[in-house]
C-alpha positions, 0 to 999 in steps of 0.5 A: 217289785217291793212290799204293798199293804191292803187295809180293810175298814169293815163295819167293826174293825180295821185289818191290814195285811202287808204282802210281797208285791210279786207273790202275794205272800203275807209278811205281816198283819195288823188289827184294831177294832173301831172305837164304839161302833159295834152294831151302830147305824152311824159313825164319826168317820174319825173313828176309822182313822183312829182304828187304822192308826192303831192297826198300823202301830209298831212299824207295821207299814215299814218299807211299804211302797203302796197301799190299797183301801177296802171299806164297808159298802153303802156308807154315806158321808155328807160333806160341806163346801169346806170338806167337813163332815156335815153329820155322822156317816150313815152306815150300810146297816141303817134301815131308816131309808126304807120309805125313802127308797120306795119314794125314789122308785116311784119318783123315777117311774118304777123299778124298770126305770131304775134298773135301766138307769143304774143297774139296780133298784133303790134299797135302804142301804144305798147312798141314794136312798140315804140322801133322800132320807136326809132331805126328808128328815134332816133338811138343814143337813141336806142343804149343807151337803155339797159333796158325797163320799163313801167310806173307802173314798173318804179314807183314801182322801184322808191318806192323801192329805185331803187334796182338791181331787176326790176319787173312788172306783167302779166297784164302790161307785156301782153300789151308790144308786147313782152310777151305772156299771153298764154305762160307766157314768154318773147320773147326777140327776138322780142325786138331785132327785134324792137330795134336792140339789146337786152335790160333788161326786168323786172321780171314778178311777180305773182298776189299776189307776193310782188315786195319788201319792202321799208327800212321803212318796207312798202310792195309794191305789184306787181302792174299792168296796169290801165285796169287790176287794174280797172277790179280787183277793179270792182270785175269782174269774169268769165262770166263778160264783161266790155264795155267801152264807150269812144270816142272809145270803147272796150269790154273785158271779163274775160276768163280762157285762153289766146286767139291767134287771127290771125285776130288781132281783139282780144288783149290777155291781162292777168289780175291781178288775174291769169286769162286772159282779151281778149279785142276787140276794136272799133274806134267809140263809143261816138264820133258817139254820139257827131257827131250826137249831133253836127249835130242836134244842141244839146249835149249828154243829149239832144240827149238822150232825143230825142232818147227816143222819137223814138222807137226801130229800129229808124223807119228803120234808121240804122247808121253804126258808122264807122266815123273814119274808124273801127278796128272791123270789119277791115275797116280802110279806110271806113266811116260811113253810114246812111241807111233806109231813108224814109220820115217818118224816117227823123226826129231828134228823129229817127236819135238820136235813130239810133246813140245810136243803131248803137254804141251799135250794133257795140259794140255787134259785138265786144262782138260776136268776143269774144263769137265766141272764147268760151268766156262766157258773162252772165253780162255786166259792162258798164263804161264811162260817157255815160253809165249814159245816159237814152238812153244808159240804155234803149237800152243796155240790149236788144241789148247786150242780157244780164244783164247790170250793171252800176257801180257808179263812183269810182276810180276803178283802184286805188281800184284794186291796193289797193286790190292787196296790201291787197292780197300781205300783206295777203300772207306775213302775212299768212292770205290769200292764194296766189290764193285767193284774198281778198273778198272785196265787189263789186262795188255799181251799178245799175242793168238793165235787158233786160226783155220783150225787149229781142226780140226787141233788137234781131230785132234791131241787125238783122236790123243793121247786115243786113245793115252792111253785105249789105254795107260791105259784108264779113266784119266779114268773111264768 
């Protein structure tokens, strides 16, 4: 069918993969950092174009017929009536909109009203909260704002030469706070509630739609957010959950419908295939491991080695890893707890094991929030550098109670963008159906089974749950 490319413009760099459109085999790769954006909460969008140009240098895109774009989520780019950027883009890590998000929750009548409206409750990263912040803190910029885009939308628009038509996709739109994955439609009234007036929003394309074609004849697919692109690149489907181990954690799963959750624990994203990606976040994952490693005077690898000298259950030690407060369960002002101290359990290896078990049990709690809403989980993909730690791999299958897949490191968001480009190209050429993505080979991975340890894992979870419920009764409701 040809050659396609996927580019992922993340928070710090642009990565490009060039792939065979039929098989997904990677033919070439490119990389370039974003100039001057590291750890910033704002950015001039032009730096993304400069990074893109550098990553694509040396003829990287020669022979490419279609390009897909993945980009960092929750960035907000305000544009004036001429399409010029009003102020630097506000990025997803900008926390200044926390008060604005709380204001919006109250303004619509509470968390349940928001969950029913758009499938999520406003948080600081979302564009809807950023618009409220802009209206309150930079009213002149807010008044000049005539249109709103996200990073992936803006990059696609630039690649197409800034046409009159501006587009996005379901995945990116579902993270805005003013588009519902359940109804598949915008809520312009929520934009007005946040910004103080209406603003033009990009047209939401279907998964296999093309955003357009460049004057040179290069097809540009709809593009999507990084989370959705990575899931598409991994090849996850119904029955699969993805557990991401960063400083904080998340559990997302492929589901056939959007979920409105009045508690606000579930954020209802759309995916890049026409399905849904409900997500539950935790505030504490690897940060609990790093904190324990610092306490014991070691690093993550050393902590893993120590943990493997202990045994499941950590001799009765239970660590509730709510070090920064917690989002799941909703305990924003709590602290972590170490319970079960006895003379025989007061050894470094048992504390190390308790840290790993506490992190994984907390993520299993998050997974149970999805399961309680009918989301099927038969297999768990484990992502993040910590997924490679032997202590994580030893404990995760039994604690999650299912097969665990640890994919080999790869540029999954860029691969997902390339797969989307191949889909759009195939539809345009008449070789693929609009509802059937290209059947690329799944991620190379290590597969771990719970085996005989399943009952042991259930006992660890019971010990953790009893401690959680004793210290935080009713944390997950009745």
